[in-house]
ZABA-851067 format. One record per residue: residue number from 1; x, z, y of N, C-alpha, C in turn; residue in one letter. Coordinates in steps of 0.05 Angstrom, whole numbers, plus 5000, padded with zeros to 4 digits. Atoms other than C-alpha are relative to their C-alpha. Layout:
// residues N
+-----+------+------+------+------+------+------+------+------+------+------+
! seq !  n.X !  n.Z !  n.Y ! ca.X ! ca.Z ! ca.Y !  c.X !  c.Z !  c.Y ! type !
+-----+------+------+------+------+------+------+------+------+------+------+
! NUM !    X !    Z !    Y !    X !    Z !    Y !    X !    Z !    Y !    A !
...
+-----+------+------+------+------+------+------+------+------+------+------+
//
This chain:
// residues 163
+-----+------+------+------+------+------+------+------+------+------+------+
! seq !  n.X !  n.Z !  n.Y ! ca.X ! ca.Z ! ca.Y !  c.X !  c.Z !  c.Y ! type !
+-----+------+------+------+------+------+------+------+------+------+------+
!   1 ! 4972 ! 5001 ! 5005 ! 2814 ! 4443 ! 1952 ! 5006 ! 4976 ! 4982 !    M !
!   2 ! 4993 ! 5023 ! 5015 ! 2844 ! 4379 ! 1928 ! 5023 ! 5005 ! 4981 !    S !
!   3 ! 4979 ! 4997 ! 5020 ! 2886 ! 4376 ! 1865 ! 5026 ! 4987 ! 5010 !    R !
!   4 ! 4977 ! 5015 ! 4992 ! 2932 ! 4327 ! 1899 ! 5014 ! 5011 ! 5025 !    E !
!   5 ! 4988 ! 4989 ! 4975 ! 2944 ! 4367 ! 1963 ! 5025 ! 5016 ! 4994 !    Q !
!   6 ! 4975 ! 4985 ! 5006 ! 3016 ! 4388 ! 1960 ! 5005 ! 5022 ! 5021 !    P !
!   7 ! 4994 ! 4978 ! 4983 ! 3039 ! 4454 ! 1989 ! 5030 ! 5003 ! 5001 !    Y !
!   8 ! 4971 ! 4996 ! 4997 ! 3109 ! 4467 ! 2016 ! 5008 ! 5028 ! 4990 !    K !
!   9 ! 4988 ! 4975 ! 5010 ! 3155 ! 4523 ! 1993 ! 4991 ! 5025 ! 5016 !    L !
!  10 ! 5007 ! 4977 ! 4983 ! 3141 ! 4570 ! 2051 ! 4971 ! 5009 ! 4995 !    R !
!  11 ! 5028 ! 4993 ! 5005 ! 3066 ! 4566 ! 2040 ! 4996 ! 5011 ! 4971 !    F !
!  12 ! 5001 ! 4991 ! 5028 ! 3075 ! 4574 ! 1964 ! 5008 ! 5030 ! 4998 !    A !
!  13 ! 4990 ! 4972 ! 5000 ! 3114 ! 4639 ! 1976 ! 4979 ! 5018 ! 5012 !    L !
!  14 ! 5020 ! 4984 ! 4986 ! 3061 ! 4665 ! 2024 ! 4975 ! 5003 ! 4982 !    E !
!  15 ! 5024 ! 5000 ! 5016 ! 3003 ! 4647 ! 1978 ! 5003 ! 5016 ! 4974 !    A !
!  16 ! 4996 ! 4987 ! 5026 ! 3034 ! 4676 ! 1915 ! 5011 ! 5028 ! 5002 !    T !
!  17 ! 4988 ! 4974 ! 4997 ! 3069 ! 4737 ! 1943 ! 5028 ! 5002 ! 4988 !    G !
!  18 ! 4973 ! 5001 ! 5011 ! 3136 ! 4715 ! 1913 ! 5020 ! 5000 ! 5022 !    L !
!  19 ! 4978 ! 5002 ! 4982 ! 3202 ! 4723 ! 1948 ! 5014 ! 4974 ! 4995 !    S !
!  20 ! 4985 ! 5025 ! 5005 ! 3246 ! 4662 ! 1957 ! 5021 ! 5003 ! 4978 !    S !
!  21 ! 4980 ! 4995 ! 5021 ! 3298 ! 4693 ! 1912 ! 4987 ! 5000 ! 4973 !    Q !
!  22 ! 5014 ! 5000 ! 5026 ! 3247 ! 4705 ! 1857 ! 4992 ! 4972 ! 4992 !    T !
!  23 ! 5007 ! 5027 ! 5007 ! 3221 ! 4634 ! 1861 ! 5024 ! 4983 ! 4993 !    L !
!  24 ! 4975 ! 5015 ! 5007 ! 3292 ! 4607 ! 1860 ! 5007 ! 5006 ! 4971 !    R !
!  25 ! 4995 ! 4993 ! 5028 ! 3303 ! 4645 ! 1795 ! 4980 ! 4987 ! 4981 !    H !
!  26 ! 5021 ! 5012 ! 5016 ! 3237 ! 4621 ! 1767 ! 5005 ! 4970 ! 4996 !    W !
!  27 ! 4995 ! 5029 ! 5002 ! 3256 ! 4549 ! 1782 ! 5023 ! 4994 ! 4981 !    R !
!  28 ! 4979 ! 5003 ! 5020 ! 3318 ! 4559 ! 1739 ! 4991 ! 5005 ! 4972 !    E !
!  29 ! 5009 ! 4991 ! 5027 ! 3280 ! 4590 ! 1681 ! 4976 ! 4985 ! 4989 !    V !
!  30 ! 5025 ! 5012 ! 5009 ! 3211 ! 4558 ! 1678 ! 4999 ! 4970 ! 5002 !    L !
!  31 ! 5000 ! 5029 ! 5000 ! 3206 ! 4485 ! 1657 ! 4981 ! 4987 ! 5020 !    P !
!  32 ! 5017 ! 5013 ! 4981 ! 3145 ! 4469 ! 1701 ! 5010 ! 5001 ! 5029 !    P !
!  33 ! 4990 ! 4997 ! 4972 ! 3184 ! 4490 ! 1764 ! 5028 ! 4989 ! 5003 !    L !
!  34 ! 4972 ! 5008 ! 4999 ! 3253 ! 4463 ! 1747 ! 5007 ! 4978 ! 5020 !    R !
!  35 ! 4992 ! 5024 ! 4984 ! 3251 ! 4397 ! 1785 ! 4984 ! 4999 ! 5027 !    H !
!  36 ! 5014 ! 4999 ! 4974 ! 3212 ! 4420 ! 1847 ! 5021 ! 4999 ! 5022 !    R !
!  37 ! 4982 ! 5003 ! 4977 ! 3246 ! 4400 ! 1912 ! 4990 ! 5020 ! 5021 !    V !
!  38 ! 5008 ! 4978 ! 4983 ! 3245 ! 4461 ! 1958 ! 4990 ! 4991 ! 5028 !    A !
!  39 ! 5006 ! 5007 ! 4972 ! 3239 ! 4424 ! 2025 ! 4979 ! 4979 ! 5002 !    H !
!  40 ! 5022 ! 5020 ! 5000 ! 3183 ! 4376 ! 2005 ! 4975 ! 5012 ! 4989 !    H !
!  41 ! 5025 ! 4990 ! 5012 ! 3110 ! 4387 ! 1989 ! 5002 ! 4997 ! 4969 !    P !
!  42 ! 4995 ! 5002 ! 5028 ! 3118 ! 4404 ! 1916 ! 4981 ! 5016 ! 4982 !    A !
!  43 ! 5017 ! 4982 ! 5016 ! 3063 ! 4452 ! 1894 ! 4971 ! 4993 ! 5004 !    F !
!  44 ! 5029 ! 5004 ! 4998 ! 2990 ! 4439 ! 1878 ! 4987 ! 5027 ! 5000 !    S !
!  45 ! 5016 ! 4975 ! 5002 ! 2935 ! 4492 ! 1881 ! 5002 ! 5011 ! 4972 !    A !
!  46 ! 4997 ! 4990 ! 5027 ! 2940 ! 4496 ! 1805 ! 5027 ! 5013 ! 4995 !    G !
!  47 ! 4973 ! 4987 ! 5002 ! 3015 ! 4510 ! 1810 ! 5000 ! 5027 ! 5012 !    D !
!  48 ! 5000 ! 4975 ! 4987 ! 3002 ! 4565 ! 1859 ! 4985 ! 5021 ! 4984 !    L !
!  49 ! 5015 ! 4982 ! 5017 ! 2950 ! 4596 ! 1813 ! 5017 ! 5009 ! 4977 !    L !
!  50 ! 4983 ! 4993 ! 5022 ! 2997 ! 4594 ! 1754 ! 5022 ! 5019 ! 5009 !    A !
!  51 ! 4979 ! 4983 ! 4990 ! 3051 ! 4626 ! 1796 ! 4989 ! 5028 ! 5006 !    M !
!  52 ! 5012 ! 4974 ! 4996 ! 3003 ! 4682 ! 1817 ! 4995 ! 5015 ! 4974 !    K !
!  53 ! 5004 ! 4987 ! 5026 ! 2986 ! 4695 ! 1744 ! 5026 ! 5011 ! 4990 !    V !
!  54 ! 4974 ! 4991 ! 5010 ! 3059 ! 4699 ! 1725 ! 5011 ! 5023 ! 5017 !    L !
!  55 ! 4992 ! 4978 ! 4983 ! 3073 ! 4743 ! 1785 ! 4986 ! 5026 ! 4992 !    H !
!  56 ! 5015 ! 4977 ! 5009 ! 3018 ! 4791 ! 1764 ! 5010 ! 5010 ! 4973 !    L !
!  57 ! 4990 ! 4993 ! 5026 ! 3042 ! 4790 ! 1692 ! 5027 ! 5014 ! 5002 !    W !
!  58 ! 4973 ! 4989 ! 4998 ! 3114 ! 4804 ! 1710 ! 5001 ! 5026 ! 5015 !    S !
!  59 ! 5000 ! 4975 ! 4984 ! 3099 ! 4857 ! 1762 ! 4986 ! 5023 ! 4986 !    R !
!  60 ! 5016 ! 4979 ! 5012 ! 3046 ! 4896 ! 1724 ! 5013 ! 5012 ! 4974 !    R !
!  61 ! 4989 ! 4991 ! 5026 ! 3084 ! 4899 ! 1658 ! 5031 ! 5001 ! 5002 !    W !
!  62 ! 4972 ! 4999 ! 4996 ! 3154 ! 4899 ! 1688 ! 5015 ! 4982 ! 4979 !    D !
!  63 ! 4991 ! 5018 ! 5020 ! 3167 ! 4838 ! 1644 ! 5019 ! 4979 ! 5012 !    A !
!  64 ! 4981 ! 5021 ! 4991 ! 3223 ! 4787 ! 1649 ! 4986 ! 4973 ! 4998 !    K !
!  65 ! 5013 ! 5026 ! 4999 ! 3199 ! 4718 ! 1669 ! 5012 ! 4981 ! 4979 !    I !
!  66 ! 4988 ! 5016 ! 5021 ! 3247 ! 4688 ! 1618 ! 4985 ! 5001 ! 4974 !    S !
!  67 ! 5017 ! 4998 ! 5024 ! 3200 ! 4713 ! 1564 ! 4977 ! 4980 ! 5001 !    H !
!  68 ! 5022 ! 5018 ! 4997 ! 3149 ! 4663 ! 1591 ! 5010 ! 4971 ! 5000 !    M !
!  69 ! 4990 ! 5027 ! 4999 ! 3194 ! 4602 ! 1586 ! 4984 ! 4980 ! 4984 !    E !
!  70 ! 5014 ! 5018 ! 5018 ! 3158 ! 4570 ! 1527 ! 4970 ! 4998 ! 5008 !    C !
!  71 ! 5029 ! 4999 ! 4995 ! 3087 ! 4591 ! 1547 ! 4993 ! 4990 ! 5028 !    A !
!  72 ! 5006 ! 5007 ! 4972 ! 3094 ! 4572 ! 1621 ! 4989 ! 4972 ! 5003 !    S !
!  73 ! 5009 ! 5028 ! 4997 ! 3083 ! 4497 ! 1611 ! 4970 ! 4999 ! 4995 !    T !
!  74 ! 5028 ! 5000 ! 5006 ! 3015 ! 4509 ! 1579 ! 4983 ! 5013 ! 5022 !    G !
!  75 ! 5014 ! 4987 ! 4978 ! 2995 ! 4556 ! 1636 ! 4997 ! 4981 ! 5024 !    L !
!  76 ! 5001 ! 5018 ! 4977 ! 3012 ! 4506 ! 1690 ! 4981 ! 4977 ! 4994 !    F !
!  77 ! 5018 ! 5022 ! 5008 ! 2976 ! 4451 ! 1652 ! 4971 ! 5009 ! 5001 !    E !
!  78 ! 5028 ! 4990 ! 4999 ! 2913 ! 4494 ! 1644 ! 4990 ! 5003 ! 5028 !    L !
!  79 ! 5008 ! 4995 ! 4973 ! 2912 ! 4514 ! 1717 ! 4996 ! 4974 ! 5016 !    C !
!  80 ! 5002 ! 5026 ! 4986 ! 2919 ! 4441 ! 1738 ! 4975 ! 4985 ! 4989 !    E !
!  81 ! 5020 ! 5017 ! 5012 ! 2868 ! 4412 ! 1689 ! 4971 ! 5011 ! 5001 !    A !
!  82 ! 5027 ! 4988 ! 5001 ! 2810 ! 4461 ! 1687 ! 4986 ! 4999 ! 5027 !    E !
!  83 ! 5016 ! 4999 ! 4975 ! 2754 ! 4458 ! 1739 ! 5003 ! 5027 ! 5013 !    P !
!  84 ! 4996 ! 4975 ! 4986 ! 2765 ! 4511 ! 1792 ! 4977 ! 5019 ! 4996 !    W !
!  85 ! 5024 ! 4983 ! 5003 ! 2693 ! 4536 ! 1785 ! 5001 ! 5014 ! 4973 !    A !
!  86 ! 4998 ! 4987 ! 5026 ! 2705 ! 4550 ! 1711 ! 5022 ! 5022 ! 5000 !    R !
!  87 ! 4978 ! 4980 ! 4999 ! 2771 ! 4586 ! 1725 ! 4990 ! 5025 ! 5014 !    I !
!  88 ! 5009 ! 4977 ! 4985 ! 2737 ! 4631 ! 1776 ! 4981 ! 5018 ! 4984 !    E !
!  89 ! 5019 ! 4984 ! 5016 ! 2687 ! 4654 ! 1723 ! 5013 ! 5010 ! 4974 !    Q !
!  90 ! 4988 ! 4995 ! 5026 ! 2738 ! 4667 ! 1668 ! 5021 ! 5022 ! 5001 !    S !
!  91 ! 4975 ! 4985 ! 5005 ! 2791 ! 4713 ! 1640 ! 5020 ! 4981 ! 4988 !    L !
!  92 ! 4980 ! 5017 ! 5011 ! 2856 ! 4683 ! 1619 ! 5013 ! 5016 ! 4977 !    L !
!  93 ! 4988 ! 4987 ! 5023 ! 2882 ! 4699 ! 1549 ! 5025 ! 4986 ! 4992 !    A !
!  94 ! 4975 ! 5010 ! 5011 ! 2953 ! 4691 ! 1525 ! 5000 ! 5008 ! 4971 !    L !
!  95 ! 5001 ! 4995 ! 5029 ! 2949 ! 4685 ! 1448 ! 5029 ! 5005 ! 4991 !    D !
!  96 ! 4972 ! 4992 ! 5008 ! 3011 ! 4722 ! 1422 ! 5010 ! 4984 ! 4976 !    F !
!  97 ! 4992 ! 5015 ! 5024 ! 3011 ! 4684 ! 1356 ! 5010 ! 4972 ! 5006 !    A !
!  98 ! 4993 ! 5028 ! 4995 ! 3017 ! 4615 ! 1387 ! 5012 ! 4995 ! 5028 !    H !
!  99 ! 4990 ! 5003 ! 4972 ! 3042 ! 4628 ! 1459 ! 4984 ! 4979 ! 5015 !    D !
! 100 ! 5017 ! 5019 ! 4986 ! 2982 ! 4589 ! 1484 ! 4980 ! 5016 ! 5018 !    T !
! 101 ! 5019 ! 4988 ! 4980 ! 2934 ! 4603 ! 1542 ! 4973 ! 4987 ! 4996 !    W !
! 102 ! 5026 ! 5011 ! 5000 ! 2860 ! 4595 ! 1542 ! 4982 ! 5016 ! 5019 !    E !
! 103 ! 5019 ! 4986 ! 4983 ! 2802 ! 4612 ! 1588 ! 4978 ! 5011 ! 4982 !    L !
! 104 ! 5021 ! 4987 ! 5016 ! 2749 ! 4659 ! 1560 ! 4981 ! 5015 ! 5019 !    T !
! 105 ! 5020 ! 4985 ! 4984 ! 2686 ! 4691 ! 1586 ! 5004 ! 5030 ! 4996 !    G !
! 106 ! 4997 ! 4971 ! 5002 ! 2682 ! 4765 ! 1598 ! 4987 ! 5012 ! 4975 !    E !
! 107 ! 5015 ! 4989 ! 5023 ! 2633 ! 4774 ! 1540 ! 5009 ! 4987 ! 4974 !    S !
! 108 ! 4991 ! 5014 ! 5024 ! 2673 ! 4732 ! 1490 ! 5010 ! 5021 ! 4980 !    A !
! 109 ! 4990 ! 4982 ! 5021 ! 2689 ! 4765 ! 1424 ! 5030 ! 4996 ! 4996 !    H !
! 110 ! 4972 ! 5002 ! 5005 ! 2760 ! 4780 ! 1405 ! 5006 ! 4983 ! 4976 !    V !
! 111 ! 4994 ! 5019 ! 5022 ! 2789 ! 4724 ! 1363 ! 5029 ! 4994 ! 4997 !    R !
! 112 ! 4971 ! 5004 ! 5002 ! 2864 ! 4733 ! 1367 ! 5011 ! 5020 ! 4980 !    W !
! 113 ! 4992 ! 4981 ! 5021 ! 2887 ! 4763 ! 1301 ! 5026 ! 5015 ! 5006 !    P !
! 114 ! 4975 ! 4986 ! 4994 ! 2957 ! 4780 ! 1328 ! 5000 ! 5011 ! 5028 !    E !
! 115 ! 5003 ! 4989 ! 4973 ! 2932 ! 4802 ! 1396 ! 5002 ! 4979 ! 5022 !    G !
! 116 ! 4999 ! 5017 ! 4976 ! 2926 ! 4772 ! 1465 ! 5002 ! 5017 ! 5024 !    A !
! 117 ! 4999 ! 4987 ! 4974 ! 2940 ! 4791 ! 1536 ! 4978 ! 4987 ! 5017 !    L !
! 118 ! 5021 ! 5010 ! 4984 ! 2879 ! 4784 ! 1581 ! 5006 ! 5006 ! 5029 !    L !
! 119 ! 4995 ! 4997 ! 4971 ! 2888 ! 4772 ! 1656 ! 4976 ! 4991 ! 5016 !    L !
! 120 ! 5024 ! 5006 ! 4983 ! 2836 ! 4769 ! 1712 ! 5005 ! 4974 ! 5016 !    P !
! 121 ! 4994 ! 5024 ! 4985 ! 2848 ! 4696 ! 1730 ! 4977 ! 4993 ! 5020 !    I !
! 122 ! 5022 ! 5005 ! 4982 ! 2778 ! 4691 ! 1761 ! 5004 ! 5012 ! 5027 !    G !
! 123 ! 4995 ! 4986 ! 4974 ! 2795 ! 4743 ! 1814 ! 5023 ! 4987 ! 5015 !    R !
! 124 ! 4976 ! 5013 ! 4987 ! 2863 ! 4711 ! 1827 ! 4993 ! 4973 ! 5012 !    L !
! 125 ! 5008 ! 5027 ! 4991 ! 2831 ! 4642 ! 1834 ! 4983 ! 5003 ! 5026 !    A !
! 126 ! 5017 ! 4996 ! 4976 ! 2779 ! 4668 ! 1884 ! 5018 ! 5008 ! 5024 !    R !
! 127 ! 4982 ! 4992 ! 4978 ! 2833 ! 4703 ! 1926 ! 5017 ! 4977 ! 5010 !    E !
! 128 ! 4984 ! 5023 ! 4992 ! 2876 ! 4641 ! 1925 ! 4984 ! 4979 ! 5015 !    L !
! 129 ! 5017 ! 5020 ! 4986 ! 2818 ! 4595 ! 1944 ! 4994 ! 5009 ! 5028 !    R !
! 130 ! 5005 ! 4990 ! 4973 ! 2802 ! 4640 ! 2003 ! 5025 ! 4997 ! 5017 !    E !
! 131 ! 4975 ! 5002 ! 4985 ! 2875 ! 4639 ! 2024 ! 5005 ! 4970 ! 5007 !    H !
! 132 ! 4995 ! 5028 ! 4995 ! 2880 ! 4563 ! 2017 ! 4980 ! 4989 ! 5020 !    L !
! 133 ! 5020 ! 5009 ! 4981 ! 2817 ! 4554 ! 2057 ! 5003 ! 5014 ! 5027 !    M !
! 134 ! 4995 ! 4987 ! 4975 ! 2845 ! 4598 ! 2112 ! 4983 ! 5024 ! 5006 !    G !
! 135 ! 5017 ! 4977 ! 4997 ! 2796 ! 4655 ! 2101 ! 5013 ! 5024 ! 4986 !    N !
! 136 ! 4986 ! 4977 ! 5011 ! 2834 ! 4720 ! 2092 ! 4982 ! 5024 ! 4994 !    R !
! 137 ! 5019 ! 4978 ! 5006 ! 2772 ! 4764 ! 2089 ! 4982 ! 4991 ! 4978 !    T !
! 138 ! 5018 ! 5006 ! 5022 ! 2728 ! 4768 ! 2028 ! 4973 ! 4991 ! 5009 !    S !
! 139 ! 5027 ! 5010 ! 4993 ! 2664 ! 4728 ! 2031 ! 4978 ! 5013 ! 4983 !    L !
! 140 ! 5019 ! 4986 ! 5018 ! 2631 ! 4774 ! 1979 ! 4983 ! 4979 ! 4984 !    Q !
! 141 ! 5013 ! 5020 ! 5016 ! 2615 ! 4713 ! 1936 ! 5011 ! 5000 ! 4972 !    M !
! 142 ! 4989 ! 4997 ! 5026 ! 2637 ! 4740 ! 1869 ! 4983 ! 4987 ! 4978 !    D !
! 143 ! 5017 ! 5012 ! 5020 ! 2577 ! 4709 ! 1833 ! 4993 ! 4972 ! 5010 !    I !
! 144 ! 5004 ! 5027 ! 4991 ! 2579 ! 4633 ! 1841 ! 4973 ! 4989 ! 4990 !    P !
! 145 ! 5025 ! 5014 ! 5008 ! 2517 ! 4589 ! 1837 ! 5004 ! 4987 ! 4973 !    L !
! 146 ! 4998 ! 5010 ! 5027 ! 2505 ! 4571 ! 1765 ! 4977 ! 4982 ! 4992 !    M !
! 147 ! 5022 ! 5017 ! 5008 ! 2438 ! 4535 ! 1764 ! 4982 ! 4996 ! 5024 !    G !
! 148 ! 5019 ! 5006 ! 4979 ! 2381 ! 4508 ! 1804 ! 4973 ! 5010 ! 4991 !    V !
! 149 ! 5026 ! 4990 ! 5007 ! 2313 ! 4542 ! 1805 ! 4980 ! 4981 ! 5012 !    V !
! 150 ! 5022 ! 5018 ! 4990 ! 2250 ! 4500 ! 1812 ! 4998 ! 4975 ! 4983 !    G !
! 151 ! 5005 ! 5026 ! 5013 ! 2237 ! 4427 ! 1796 ! 5022 ! 4992 ! 4981 !    K !
! 152 ! 4977 ! 5009 ! 5016 ! 2307 ! 4413 ! 1769 ! 5014 ! 5023 ! 4986 !    N !
! 153 ! 4989 ! 4976 ! 5011 ! 2317 ! 4479 ! 1733 ! 5018 ! 4994 ! 4976 !    A !
! 154 ! 4984 ! 5006 ! 5024 ! 2347 ! 4446 ! 1671 ! 5028 ! 4990 ! 5008 !    E !
! 155 ! 4974 ! 5012 ! 4992 ! 2404 ! 4414 ! 1710 ! 5019 ! 5022 ! 5008 !    R !
! 156 ! 4980 ! 4981 ! 4994 ! 2467 ! 4455 ! 1713 ! 5016 ! 4991 ! 5024 !    S !
! 157 ! 4985 ! 5006 ! 4976 ! 2506 ! 4459 ! 1778 ! 5026 ! 5016 ! 5000 !    V !
! 158 ! 4975 ! 4985 ! 4998 ! 2579 ! 4478 ! 1785 ! 5001 ! 5013 ! 5027 !    E !
! 159 ! 4998 ! 4986 ! 4975 ! 2597 ! 4527 ! 1839 ! 5015 ! 4984 ! 5021 !    S !
! 160 ! 4986 ! 5014 ! 4978 ! 2623 ! 4504 ! 1906 ! 5029 ! 5009 ! 5003 !    G !
! 161 ! 4973 ! 4992 ! 4997 ! 2690 ! 4537 ! 1894 ! 5020 ! 4982 ! 4987 !    G !
! 162 ! 4982 ! 5019 ! 5013 ! 2721 ! 4475 ! 1863 ! 5023 ! 4991 ! 5016 !    G !
! 163 ! 4976 ! 5010 ! 4986 ! 2787 ! 4444 ! 1880 ! 4995 ! 4973 ! 5011 !    R !
+-----+------+------+------+------+------+------+------+------+------+------+
//
Protein backbone atom coordinates (compact mmCIF):
# COMPACT_ATOMS: atom_id res chain seq x y z
CA MET A 1 0.00 0.00 0.00
CA SER A 2 1.43 3.30 -1.02
CA ARG A 3 1.24 6.32 1.25
CA GLU A 4 0.56 8.49 -1.78
CA GLN A 5 -2.28 6.42 -3.20
CA PRO A 6 -5.39 8.54 -2.80
CA TYR A 7 -8.77 7.00 -2.15
CA LYS A 8 -12.07 8.56 -3.11
CA LEU A 9 -14.94 9.29 -0.76
CA ARG A 10 -17.02 6.24 -1.67
CA PHE A 11 -14.10 3.89 -1.01
CA ALA A 12 -13.26 5.71 2.24
CA LEU A 13 -16.82 5.20 3.47
CA GLU A 14 -16.73 1.51 2.56
CA ALA A 15 -13.31 0.92 4.14
CA THR A 16 -14.08 2.73 7.39
CA GLY A 17 -17.72 1.79 7.88
CA LEU A 18 -18.76 5.42 8.18
CA SER A 19 -21.95 6.81 6.69
CA SER A 20 -21.71 9.78 4.33
CA GLN A 21 -23.64 11.88 6.84
CA THR A 22 -21.20 10.98 9.63
CA LEU A 23 -18.17 11.79 7.50
CA ARG A 24 -19.76 15.08 6.45
CA HIS A 25 -20.10 15.99 10.13
CA TRP A 26 -16.53 14.87 10.87
CA ARG A 27 -15.26 17.08 8.04
CA GLU A 28 -16.87 20.06 9.78
CA VAL A 29 -15.45 19.18 13.22
CA LEU A 30 -12.01 17.57 12.72
CA PRO A 31 -9.17 19.78 11.44
CA PRO A 32 -7.42 16.99 9.45
CA LEU A 33 -10.59 16.43 7.38
CA ARG A 34 -11.82 20.00 6.94
CA HIS A 35 -10.39 20.75 3.51
CA ARG A 36 -10.94 17.38 1.84
CA VAL A 37 -12.73 17.60 -1.49
CA ALA A 38 -15.43 14.95 -1.59
CA HIS A 39 -15.35 14.16 -5.32
CA HIS A 40 -11.58 13.87 -5.71
CA PRO A 41 -9.13 11.31 -4.37
CA ALA A 42 -8.53 12.84 -0.98
CA PHE A 43 -7.74 10.09 1.54
CA SER A 44 -4.52 8.16 2.14
CA ALA A 45 -4.33 4.73 3.77
CA GLY A 46 -3.18 6.52 6.95
CA ASP A 47 -6.25 8.75 6.83
CA LEU A 48 -8.50 5.71 6.52
CA LEU A 49 -6.81 4.07 9.51
CA ALA A 50 -7.22 7.20 11.64
CA MET A 51 -10.88 7.35 10.63
CA LYS A 52 -11.34 3.67 11.62
CA VAL A 53 -9.78 4.39 15.01
CA LEU A 54 -12.08 7.36 15.60
CA HIS A 55 -15.08 5.35 14.41
CA LEU A 56 -14.27 2.59 16.91
CA TRP A 57 -13.69 5.12 19.69
CA SER A 58 -16.95 6.98 19.06
CA ARG A 59 -19.04 3.85 18.54
CA ARG A 60 -17.75 1.80 21.49
CA TRP A 61 -17.91 4.60 24.03
CA ASP A 62 -20.85 6.47 22.53
CA ALA A 63 -18.58 9.51 22.47
CA LYS A 64 -18.99 12.73 20.52
CA ILE A 65 -16.41 13.22 17.80
CA SER A 66 -16.16 16.90 18.74
CA HIS A 67 -14.30 15.75 21.88
CA MET A 68 -11.49 14.63 19.56
CA GLU A 69 -11.07 17.94 17.74
CA CYS A 70 -7.72 18.78 19.37
CA ALA A 71 -6.31 15.24 19.47
CA SER A 72 -7.35 14.29 15.92
CA THR A 73 -4.46 16.05 14.18
CA GLY A 74 -1.90 14.01 16.11
CA LEU A 75 -3.74 10.78 15.30
CA PHE A 76 -3.81 11.49 11.56
CA GLU A 77 -0.13 12.46 11.62
CA LEU A 78 0.83 9.28 13.51
CA CYS A 79 -1.12 7.04 11.13
CA GLU A 80 0.53 8.70 8.16
CA ALA A 81 4.11 8.76 9.48
CA GLU A 82 4.58 5.41 11.25
CA PRO A 83 5.60 2.31 9.30
CA TRP A 84 2.57 0.11 8.68
CA ALA A 85 4.41 -2.96 10.01
CA ARG A 86 4.96 -1.22 13.36
CA ILE A 87 1.34 -0.10 13.54
CA GLU A 88 0.14 -3.67 12.95
CA GLN A 89 2.11 -4.85 16.00
CA SER A 90 0.98 -2.10 18.37
CA LEU A 91 -1.72 -0.77 20.60
CA LEU A 92 -2.62 2.88 20.31
CA ALA A 93 -2.67 4.96 23.48
CA LEU A 94 -4.39 8.31 23.90
CA ASP A 95 -2.65 10.07 26.81
CA PHE A 96 -5.40 11.92 28.68
CA ALA A 97 -2.99 14.41 30.26
CA HIS A 98 -1.64 15.70 26.95
CA ASP A 99 -4.25 14.68 24.33
CA THR A 100 -1.46 12.91 22.44
CA TRP A 101 -1.34 9.55 20.70
CA GLU A 102 1.45 7.02 20.79
CA LEU A 103 2.04 3.45 19.70
CA THR A 104 2.93 0.98 22.42
CA GLY A 105 3.59 -2.72 22.61
CA GLU A 106 1.20 -5.09 24.30
CA SER A 107 3.68 -5.75 27.11
CA ALA A 108 4.55 -2.08 27.73
CA HIS A 109 4.27 -0.86 31.29
CA VAL A 110 1.67 1.74 32.16
CA ARG A 111 3.26 5.20 32.08
CA TRP A 112 0.33 7.59 31.86
CA PRO A 113 -0.16 9.16 35.30
CA GLU A 114 -3.58 10.62 34.42
CA GLY A 115 -4.70 7.60 32.44
CA ALA A 116 -4.88 6.61 28.81
CA LEU A 117 -7.27 4.97 26.41
CA LEU A 118 -5.80 1.91 24.66
CA LEU A 119 -7.18 0.88 21.29
CA PRO A 120 -6.34 -2.18 19.15
CA ILE A 121 -4.82 -0.31 16.22
CA GLY A 122 -2.87 -3.39 15.12
CA ARG A 123 -6.05 -5.34 14.46
CA LEU A 124 -7.65 -2.37 12.73
CA ALA A 125 -4.56 -1.89 10.52
CA ARG A 126 -4.54 -5.57 9.50
CA GLU A 127 -8.25 -5.48 8.63
CA LEU A 128 -7.77 -2.28 6.64
CA ARG A 129 -4.71 -3.65 4.80
CA GLU A 130 -6.68 -6.73 3.78
CA HIS A 131 -9.52 -4.54 2.58
CA LEU A 132 -7.22 -2.22 0.63
CA MET A 133 -5.53 -5.19 -0.99
CA GLY A 134 -8.91 -6.59 -2.02
CA ASN A 135 -8.80 -9.57 0.32
CA ARG A 136 -11.94 -9.66 2.42
CA THR A 137 -11.14 -12.97 4.09
CA SER A 138 -8.60 -13.26 6.86
CA LEU A 139 -5.22 -14.62 5.86
CA GLN A 140 -4.49 -15.84 9.41
CA MET A 141 -1.25 -13.84 9.44
CA ASP A 142 -1.58 -12.22 12.84
CA ILE A 143 2.11 -12.79 13.64
CA PRO A 144 4.25 -10.90 11.10
CA LEU A 145 7.81 -11.92 10.21
CA MET A 146 10.17 -10.22 12.66
CA GLY A 147 13.58 -11.71 11.95
CA VAL A 148 15.64 -13.98 9.77
CA VAL A 149 16.87 -17.34 11.03
CA GLY A 150 20.19 -18.66 9.81
CA LYS A 151 23.24 -16.90 8.39
CA ASN A 152 21.81 -13.38 8.72
CA ALA A 153 20.05 -13.90 12.06
CA GLU A 154 21.23 -10.57 13.45
CA ARG A 155 19.54 -8.58 10.71
CA SER A 156 16.02 -7.41 11.54
CA VAL A 157 13.35 -7.57 8.85
CA GLU A 158 10.11 -5.58 8.80
CA SER A 159 6.97 -7.49 7.98
CA GLY A 160 5.51 -7.47 4.51
CA GLY A 161 2.40 -5.60 5.68
CA GLY A 162 3.89 -2.18 4.97
CA ARG A 163 2.25 0.62 3.06
